[in-house]
C-alpha positions in Angstrom: -72.0 227.4 11.4 -75.4 228.1 13.6 -74.2 230.8 16.7 -73.7 228.7 19.8 -77.0 230.7 21.1 -79.0 229.5 17.9 -77.5 226.0 18.7 -78.8 225.7 22.1 -82.7 226.0 21.5 -82.5 223.4 18.6 -84.1 219.7 18.7 -81.0 216.9 19.0 -82.4 213.4 17.7 -80.7 210.6 16.0 -83.3 208.1 14.0 -82.0 204.3 13.4 -84.9 202.6 10.8 -84.5 199.3 10.2 -86.6 195.6 10.3 -85.1 192.8 12.5 -83.6 190.8 10.2 -83.2 186.7 10.5 -79.9 185.8 12.4 -76.9 186.2 9.5 -74.8 183.8 8.3 -70.8 183.4 7.4 -71.8 184.0 3.7 -73.8 187.2 4.5 -71.7 190.0 3.3 -74.4 193.7 3.5 -70.5 194.9 5.4 -69.1 195.0 2.2 -68.7 197.6 0.0 -68.3 195.6 -3.4 -71.7 194.6 -2.7 -73.2 198.3 -2.4 -71.2 199.2 -5.3 -72.5 197.0 -7.8 -75.9 197.4 -6.1 -75.7 201.1 -6.6 -74.4 200.7 -10.1 -77.3 198.4 -11.5 -80.1 200.3 -13.2 -82.8 201.6 -11.6 -86.2 200.1 -11.5 -88.7 202.4 -14.5 -88.4 206.0 -14.6 -87.3 206.5 -10.5 -83.7 207.5 -10.3 -83.3 206.4 -6.7 -83.5 202.8 -5.2 -84.8 202.7 -1.5 -84.1 200.1 0.6 -87.0 198.8 3.0 -88.8 202.3 2.3 -88.6 205.6 0.6 -88.8 209.4 2.4 -92.9 209.4 1.3 -93.3 206.3 4.1 -91.3 207.9 6.5 -91.7 211.4 6.3 -94.5 211.3 9.1 -92.0 210.3 11.7 -89.3 212.6 11.1 -91.0 215.8 9.9 -92.3 217.0 13.4 -88.2 216.9 14.7 -87.6 219.5 12.4 -90.4 222.0 13.4 -88.1 224.0 15.6 -85.8 225.2 13.0 -85.5 229.2 13.0 -86.4 229.4 8.6 -82.8 231.7 8.7 -81.1 228.4 10.4 -81.1 225.1 8.6 -81.7 222.3 11.0 -78.2 220.3 10.2 -79.0 216.5 9.2 -76.7 213.8 8.2 -77.5 210.5 6.5 -75.0 208.0 7.1 -75.2 205.1 4.6 -77.3 207.5 2.0 -76.8 205.0 -0.9 -79.1 205.7 -3.9 -81.8 206.4 -1.8 -84.9 209.1 -1.7 -84.6 210.1 2.1 -81.9 212.8 1.5 -83.4 214.3 -2.2 -86.7 214.0 -0.4 -85.9 215.8 2.9 -84.4 218.7 0.4 -86.9 218.6 -2.3 -90.3 218.5 -0.7 -89.4 219.4 3.9 -91.1 222.4 4.2 -88.9 223.5 7.1 -84.9 224.5 6.6 -82.5 221.4 6.5 -79.0 221.2 5.5 -78.8 217.7 4.5 -75.4 215.8 4.2 -75.2 212.2 2.7 -72.7 210.1 3.4 -71.8 206.6 2.0 -68.4 204.3 1.8 -69.6 203.4 -1.9 -67.8 205.8 -4.7 -70.7 205.2 -6.8 -73.7 205.9 -4.6 -71.9 209.2 -4.3 -71.7 209.4 -7.9 -74.8 208.8 -8.6 -76.3 210.9 -6.2 -74.3 214.1 -7.0 -75.2 213.3 -10.7 -79.2 213.2 -9.7 -78.5 216.6 -7.8 -76.9 218.2 -10.9 -79.8 217.2 -13.3 -78.0 214.2 -15.0 -79.3 211.0 -16.1 -81.9 212.5 -17.8 -83.3 214.1 -14.7 -84.3 217.8 -13.9 -82.3 219.6 -11.4 -83.4 219.2 -8.2 -85.0 222.2 -6.0 -85.2 222.7 -2.4 -88.5 222.6 -1.0 -87.6 225.7 1.2 -85.4 228.7 0.0 -82.9 227.9 3.2 -82.7 224.0 2.7 -79.1 222.4 0.7 -77.9 219.2 0.0 -74.5 217.5 -0.3 -73.4 214.0 -0.8 -69.7 213.0 0.1 -67.9 209.9 0.1 -67.0 208.6 3.9 -67.0 205.7 6.3 -69.9 206.4 8.7 -67.4 204.2 11.1 -64.9 207.1 11.0 -67.0 210.5 10.6 -63.1 212.7 11.8 -63.6 214.0 8.4 -66.7 214.8 7.6 -67.4 216.6 11.0 -66.2 217.9 14.3 -68.6 216.7 17.7 -71.7 218.1 18.2 -72.4 219.8 14.8 -75.3 217.8 13.5 -78.8 218.8 14.8 -80.5 215.4 13.8 -78.7 211.9 12.9 -80.7 209.4 10.3 -79.7 205.9 9.7 -82.3 203.5 7.4 -80.7 200.2 7.7 -77.0 200.8 8.1 -76.2 199.9 11.5 -77.9 197.2 11.0 -76.0 195.8 7.7 -72.7 197.3 9.1 -73.7 194.7 12.1 -73.2 191.8 10.0 -69.8 192.2 9.5 -69.1 192.2 13.1 -70.5 194.0 16.5 -67.6 195.7 17.1 -68.1 197.7 13.7 -72.1 198.2 14.8 -70.5 199.8 17.8 -68.0 202.1 15.9 -70.8 203.3 13.9 -73.1 204.2 16.8 -70.2 206.2 18.5 -69.8 208.1 15.5 -73.3 208.9 14.8 -73.5 210.1 19.2 -69.9 211.7 18.5 -71.2 214.0 15.6 -74.8 214.6 16.9 -75.5 218.0 18.9 -75.5 217.4 22.7 -76.9 220.0 23.7 -75.9 220.0 27.5 -77.3 216.5 27.1 -76.6 214.6 30.8 -77.5 211.4 28.6 -79.5 209.9 26.4 -83.3 208.4 25.9 -84.3 205.9 24.0 -88.4 205.5 22.6 -89.0 202.9 19.9 -91.8 203.6 17.8 -93.3 200.8 15.0 -93.6 202.2 11.3 -95.8 200.8 8.7 -96.7 198.1 7.7 -95.1 199.2 4.2 -95.9 196.0 2.0 -96.7 193.9 4.6 -93.6 194.2 6.5 -93.3 196.0 9.7 -90.3 198.4 10.6 -88.9 200.0 13.7 -87.8 203.5 14.3 -85.5 204.1 17.4 -85.3 207.5 18.6 -82.1 208.7 20.4 -82.4 211.9 22.2 -80.4 213.8 24.1 -81.9 214.2 27.9 -81.4 216.8 30.3 
């Protein structure tokens, strides 16, 4: 846990990355845990142990790495990835980010969490993951992003990442999407914030598809 004096000088951001999907129908089930258990439990393509919905770490790093530059070397910036799945965002941050990060990936699919913990420990024929910075850490736990009470207290993280999770939850109804956003903002360090500012930036296009990143930042 960082000393309060240190916490006040760290940045505080939430990044939501997704593309605008066509209107959904009653048959859509992207908010269904069973769908994701099946998806993440299937074989990965080729030798890649991760499955990236939309895009992966390599494509997104140019956007969010500048947000991490102010973290002191002795105090890793605390990062939460909600709906981490079996994507490469967490592992990429841990193994390739030159800045110190303490990354926590949460997902409501036990299959996804077990898969990522296995990769972290060098299972599935993969080598163990090593940090890109000596002070970096990585952990995966099963949790519902709509209720993060068991994960962290208010204001614990300096950066919250969401790559498509809000979009999937919204397909199960807007109340769940509102709970997700509310929980993400609750665990995000307010840093004396008097409100939030939102900016949007287009990412890509990747494989011909444009994506959008929404940056939610505490204002002073």
